[in-house]
C-alpha positions as CSV (number, residue, x, y, z in Angstrom):
1,M,146.5,-22.9,-12.0
2,P,149.0,-23.0,-14.9
3,W,148.8,-26.0,-17.3
4,M,151.5,-28.6,-17.4
5,R,152.5,-31.1,-20.0
6,Q,155.2,-33.7,-20.2
7,V,157.2,-33.8,-23.4
8,G,160.7,-34.8,-22.7
9,T,160.9,-32.0,-20.1
10,L,158.3,-30.5,-17.8
11,L,156.9,-27.3,-19.1
12,L,155.1,-25.0,-16.7
13,G,153.0,-21.9,-17.1
14,D,152.6,-20.2,-20.4
15,A,155.9,-21.4,-21.8
16,K,155.8,-22.4,-25.4
17,M,155.7,-26.1,-26.1
18,T,159.2,-27.4,-26.8
19,K,159.4,-28.8,-30.3
20,Y,161.6,-31.9,-30.6
21,L,163.5,-33.0,-33.7
22,L,164.8,-36.2,-35.0
23,V,168.3,-35.3,-36.2
24,K,169.7,-38.0,-38.5
25,F,173.3,-38.0,-39.4
26,D,174.6,-39.7,-42.6
27,S,178.1,-39.6,-44.1
28,N,180.5,-41.9,-45.8
29,Y,184.1,-42.8,-45.0
30,A,186.3,-42.8,-48.1
31,D,183.6,-44.5,-50.2
32,E,184.1,-47.6,-48.1
33,F,181.2,-47.6,-45.7
34,D,178.4,-45.4,-44.4
35,V,178.5,-43.7,-41.0
36,S,175.1,-42.9,-39.6
37,G,173.0,-42.4,-36.5
38,F,170.4,-40.2,-34.9
39,T,169.7,-38.1,-31.9
40,I,166.7,-36.3,-30.5
41,M,167.1,-32.6,-29.6
42,S,165.0,-29.6,-29.1
43,Q,164.5,-27.2,-32.1
44,A,166.2,-24.5,-30.0
45,A,169.3,-26.7,-29.5
46,W,169.4,-27.5,-33.2
47,E,169.2,-23.9,-34.2
48,K,171.9,-23.0,-31.8
49,H,174.1,-25.8,-33.1
50,K,173.7,-24.5,-36.7
51,V,174.7,-21.0,-35.6
52,D,177.7,-22.1,-33.6
53,A,178.8,-24.4,-36.4
54,A,178.6,-21.6,-38.9
55,K,180.7,-19.4,-36.7
56,R,183.4,-22.0,-36.3
57,F,183.6,-22.7,-40.0
58,D,183.5,-18.9,-40.8
59,S,186.5,-18.5,-38.5
60,G,188.5,-20.9,-40.6
61,C,188.2,-24.0,-38.5
62,E,187.8,-27.5,-40.0
63,L,186.0,-30.4,-38.4
64,E,187.6,-33.8,-38.2
65,A,186.0,-36.6,-36.2
66,Y,188.0,-39.7,-35.6
67,F,186.6,-43.1,-34.9
68,G,187.9,-46.7,-35.1
69,T,191.7,-47.0,-35.2
70,N,192.5,-44.5,-38.0
71,E,189.3,-43.5,-39.7
72,S,187.9,-40.0,-39.7
73,L,185.3,-37.8,-41.3
74,S,186.3,-34.3,-42.1
75,W,184.6,-31.1,-43.3
76,S,186.1,-27.8,-44.5
77,H,182.9,-25.9,-45.2
78,Y,179.7,-25.4,-43.3
79,D,177.5,-26.3,-46.3
80,D,179.1,-29.7,-46.6
81,Y,178.9,-30.4,-42.9
82,I,175.2,-29.4,-42.6
83,K,174.3,-31.6,-45.6
84,S,175.2,-34.6,-43.4
85,F,172.1,-34.0,-41.3
86,D,168.4,-34.7,-42.1
87,V,166.0,-33.1,-39.6
88,K,162.4,-33.9,-39.0
89,E,160.0,-32.4,-36.4
90,L,158.6,-35.1,-34.1
91,S,155.0,-35.4,-33.1
92,D,154.2,-36.2,-29.4
93,D,153.6,-39.9,-30.3
94,E,156.8,-40.2,-32.4
95,L,158.8,-38.7,-29.5
96,K,157.2,-41.0,-27.0
97,T,158.0,-44.1,-29.2
98,L,161.6,-43.1,-29.8
99,K,162.2,-42.3,-26.1
100,K,160.7,-45.7,-25.2
101,F,163.2,-47.6,-27.4
102,F,166.2,-45.4,-27.5
103,G,166.0,-42.8,-24.7
104,M,166.9,-39.2,-25.6
105,Q,170.4,-40.1,-26.8
106,G,169.5,-41.8,-30.1
107,T,171.8,-44.5,-31.5
108,G,174.7,-44.9,-34.0
109,M,177.3,-42.3,-34.6
110,V,176.3,-38.7,-34.8
111,V,179.1,-36.2,-35.4
112,M,178.3,-32.8,-34.0
113,L,180.7,-29.9,-33.7
114,D,181.4,-29.0,-30.1
115,A,180.9,-25.3,-30.0
116,E,182.3,-25.1,-26.5
117,S,185.7,-26.6,-27.6
118,D,188.7,-24.3,-27.6
119,E,190.6,-26.6,-29.9
120,E,191.3,-25.1,-33.3
């Protein structure tokens, strides 16, 4: 019988163990205040996000994320955007603790480019 293990999602058979990451976001709005938060995502999802973001920036797109009434964060280059993130692989115990308190969504503001968006 194949082994099973619960780590965020149920993995069956000989599937590789899913690695989960703590993806922390930290930026600053016009030297007035910090904007930060975190989310939990699989390593595969993070790697896909980086590739998709690089493609968007390479095609000449900029990213502007609005919040509040008239505040926004903006990036023109991939390197500047990706520097807003600090990524750490989570152990099973760390993942369990974060899920207990925050669920898989995390908390705060995390700006992530929507690779599926058609807006340019």
